[in-house]
C-alpha positions in Angstrom: 23.5 36.6 -49.3 24.9 35.3 -52.5 26.2 32.2 -50.7 22.6 31.2 -49.9 21.7 30.8 -53.6 21.5 27.1 -54.5 23.4 26.0 -57.7 21.3 24.1 -60.1 23.1 22.0 -62.6 21.8 21.6 -66.1 21.8 23.6 -69.3 23.1 27.2 -69.6 20.7 29.6 -71.4 22.6 32.8 -71.3 20.8 34.4 -74.3 17.5 33.7 -72.6 18.7 35.4 -69.4 20.0 38.4 -71.2 16.8 38.8 -73.2 14.8 38.5 -70.0 16.9 41.3 -68.5 16.3 43.5 -71.5 12.6 42.8 -71.8 11.6 42.5 -68.2 14.1 44.2 -66.0 15.5 47.3 -67.8 12.1 48.6 -68.7 10.0 51.5 -67.3 7.2 49.1 -66.2 9.7 47.4 -63.9 10.9 50.8 -62.5 13.9 51.4 -64.8 14.4 55.1 -65.4 15.6 56.2 -68.9 18.4 58.3 -67.5 19.6 55.8 -64.9 22.8 53.8 -65.4 22.1 50.2 -66.1 24.5 47.5 -64.9 24.1 43.7 -65.3 26.3 41.2 -63.5 26.2 37.8 -65.1 27.4 34.7 -63.2 28.0 31.8 -65.5 29.5 28.3 -65.4 30.7 28.3 -68.9 29.4 28.0 -72.4 25.8 28.6 -73.4 24.2 25.3 -74.3 20.6 26.2 -75.2 18.8 29.3 -76.5 21.3 30.3 -79.2 24.2 32.6 -79.1 24.1 35.1 -76.3 26.1 37.7 -78.2 23.2 39.4 -80.1 21.3 39.6 -76.8 24.3 41.2 -75.0 24.7 43.6 -77.9 21.1 44.6 -77.7 21.4 45.3 -74.0 24.6 47.3 -74.4 23.1 49.4 -77.3 19.3 49.5 -77.2 18.3 50.0 -73.6 16.4 53.3 -73.0 18.9 56.0 -72.0 22.5 55.0 -71.4 23.3 51.5 -72.5 23.7 48.6 -70.1 27.2 47.9 -68.8 27.7 44.1 -68.6 30.1 42.4 -66.1 30.6 38.7 -65.8 32.0 36.2 -63.4 33.0 32.9 -65.0 32.9 30.0 -62.6 34.8 26.7 -63.1 37.1 25.4 -65.8 34.5 24.9 -68.7 34.3 28.6 -69.6 34.3 29.7 -73.3 36.7 32.7 -73.4 35.5 34.2 -76.7 31.8 34.0 -75.8 32.5 35.8 -72.5 34.7 38.4 -74.2 31.9 39.1 -76.7 29.2 39.4 -73.9 30.9 41.8 -71.5 31.4 45.5 -72.0 34.8 47.0 -72.9 37.5 47.0 -71.6 37.2 43.2 -71.1 39.7 42.8 -68.3 37.7 45.3 -66.2 34.4 43.5 -66.8 35.3 39.8 -66.6 36.5 37.9 -63.5 37.1 34.2 -62.9 36.5 31.9 -60.0 37.4 28.3 -59.5 34.1 27.4 -57.9 30.7 28.8 -56.8 31.8 28.4 -53.2 35.0 30.5 -53.8 33.0 33.1 -55.7 30.5 33.4 -52.9 33.2 33.9 -50.3 34.9 36.5 -52.4 31.7 38.4 -52.9 30.7 38.1 -49.2 34.2 39.4 -48.3 34.0 42.3 -50.7 30.4 43.5 -50.1 29.7 45.6 -47.0 26.1 46.1 -45.8 
C-alpha cells in the first residue's frame, strides 16, 4: 500500500504536480465525469523549491475543474513545511484539510491503520 512507495529526495515541484492533476487527471479523457466530486490528496515534505508558486495551480483546481471544484487535502511530512503555502493550497476550512506527520514512515503507518480494504 502507501508504505510500499519509495521516498525520493530532491526538489519539490508542487505546482507541477497540481497542474498535472488538473490537465491530465481531472479531465474527461482520463475518465473524469463533470458531475463527479473531485478530491486531491497531496503528500509533501515541505516548501516548493522548483516550478513556481503552487497557489495559482491549487486555485485553478479548486475553481476551474469541470463540474464541482476539486477539494484539496494535504499531509505535510517532516519539520521543513511552509505553513502559509500549505494553508493557501488546501481547501477551506484549513484544519479539516491539512494534517501533519513527523516522517513518511509514521504517515504510512497511520494511513495503513486508518484504511480498511
